[in-house]
C-alpha positions as CSV (number, residue, x, y, z in Angstrom):
1,M,-12.1,-39.8,-45.6
2,V,-15.8,-39.7,-46.1
3,S,-17.2,-36.7,-47.9
4,L,-20.1,-35.3,-45.7
5,D,-21.4,-31.7,-45.9
6,D,-20.8,-29.8,-42.7
7,D,-24.4,-28.7,-42.5
8,L,-25.7,-32.3,-42.9
9,R,-23.2,-33.5,-40.2
10,A,-24.5,-30.8,-37.8
11,R,-28.1,-31.8,-38.4
12,L,-27.3,-35.5,-37.8
13,Q,-25.4,-34.7,-34.6
14,Q,-28.2,-32.5,-33.4
15,D,-30.8,-35.3,-33.4
16,P,-29.2,-38.7,-33.4
17,Q,-32.5,-40.5,-33.2
18,A,-34.1,-38.7,-36.2
19,I,-34.9,-41.0,-39.1
20,V,-33.1,-39.7,-42.2
21,N,-33.0,-40.6,-45.9
22,L,-29.5,-40.6,-47.4
23,I,-27.5,-41.7,-50.4
24,V,-24.3,-43.5,-49.6
25,R,-21.6,-43.9,-52.2
26,T,-19.3,-46.9,-51.7
27,Q,-16.2,-48.4,-53.2
28,Q,-16.8,-52.1,-52.3
29,N,-18.7,-55.2,-53.3
30,R,-22.5,-54.3,-53.5
31,D,-23.6,-57.4,-51.6
32,Q,-21.1,-56.8,-48.8
33,D,-22.3,-53.1,-48.6
34,L,-25.9,-54.1,-48.3
35,E,-25.2,-56.6,-45.6
36,S,-23.1,-54.1,-43.6
37,L,-25.7,-51.4,-43.9
38,R,-28.6,-53.7,-42.8
39,A,-26.4,-54.9,-39.9
40,R,-26.3,-51.3,-38.6
41,G,-30.1,-51.1,-38.6
42,L,-30.4,-49.1,-41.8
43,T,-33.1,-49.9,-44.4
44,I,-32.1,-50.2,-48.1
45,R,-34.5,-48.0,-50.1
46,H,-32.8,-48.3,-53.5
47,T,-29.7,-49.5,-55.2
48,Y,-28.3,-47.6,-58.1
49,S,-26.9,-49.4,-61.1
50,L,-24.9,-46.7,-62.9
51,I,-23.0,-45.6,-59.8
52,S,-21.9,-47.4,-56.7
53,A,-24.5,-45.9,-54.5
54,I,-27.3,-47.0,-52.2
55,A,-30.3,-45.0,-50.8
56,I,-30.8,-45.8,-47.2
57,Q,-33.2,-44.8,-44.3
58,G,-32.4,-45.0,-40.6
59,P,-31.4,-43.2,-37.5
60,A,-29.0,-40.3,-37.8
61,S,-26.6,-42.0,-35.3
62,A,-26.2,-45.0,-37.6
63,A,-25.5,-42.7,-40.5
64,L,-22.8,-40.8,-38.5
65,A,-21.2,-44.1,-37.6
66,L,-20.7,-44.8,-41.4
67,T,-18.3,-41.8,-41.6
68,R,-15.7,-44.0,-39.8
69,E,-15.9,-46.8,-42.5
70,P,-13.1,-46.8,-45.1
71,W,-15.4,-48.3,-47.8
72,I,-17.8,-45.3,-47.6
73,L,-16.9,-42.6,-50.1
74,S,-19.6,-40.0,-49.4
75,I,-22.9,-39.5,-47.7
76,E,-25.5,-37.0,-48.9
77,E,-29.1,-36.2,-48.2
78,D,-31.6,-38.0,-50.5
79,Q,-33.7,-35.1,-51.9
80,T,-36.3,-34.8,-54.5
81,V,-34.8,-33.5,-57.8
82,R,-37.0,-31.2,-59.9
83,A,-36.5,-30.0,-63.5
84,V,-36.3,-26.3,-64.0
């Protein structure tokens, strides 16, 4: 089951056409992941080398569809990180 914060899920459902920036953690082959995400109309913004994760941009509806994929581990909002 995909880990997705309830608040984020509600925002994605509220406006399915909204363009969102997310980080998707996967458990599969990176090349297959990238192909699959692009095929769903999502743009690859960044791939991470230390963890199996990909930053994506696209419609909220496409992001919600990812929650049904067994190769997706988690989806979270891509946010700016600031040092304290």
